[in-house]
N, C-alpha and C positions, 0 to 999 in steps of 0.2 A: 743840724737838727733840726736850727733854728728852717728850713727848708721843705725836708720832709712835707714838715708838721704845720706847713703856711696849708702847703697843693693837701695837703689833707683837712684841711679846714674849708681848704675854697669849696673842694668839691662833695663835702660833704654839702657845704649849702649850697651848692648844686644841685648833688642831691634831691636833698627841700625840696629846690624849687621844681622839681622837675615833678613829683612824687606828691607837691600839694594841687597845677597845672593838671596834670592825671584827676588826680581826687574828681577836681569840679567840671576836667571833662565828659565824665562820664557819672556828675548827679548829671547832668544835664544832660546825655543821651538817652537818662534813664527814667525823667524828670515824666513825659510823653508815656510811660507805658502803667496803663494798672491790672487790677487783678479783673479777668471779666467774671462779671455776671451769673450767675450756681442757675441753670432751668431743672427745676424740677424734684429739691426739693423742697417741701415744707420746712415755714416758716414757724419756730415752736417759742412760744407765749410765754411766762410764766409770771400767773398771778398769786405775788405773795398780800397776804390777811395776817391779821395778830394771831390767831393760832398758830400761822409755822415758822411767827417767831419766837428761836427758842432764851 
């Protein structure tokens, strides 16, 4: 009973380490990507004055 438990424990720890490293690698890979600027869409500004606030 102790043998399979230790193997499962070591396997879970190894899986955790692999998933952590995979997450860090994907973060580094996607860090440089940004959303492109959209051209042709006018920016709308909303001006609030005291009459608009309820």
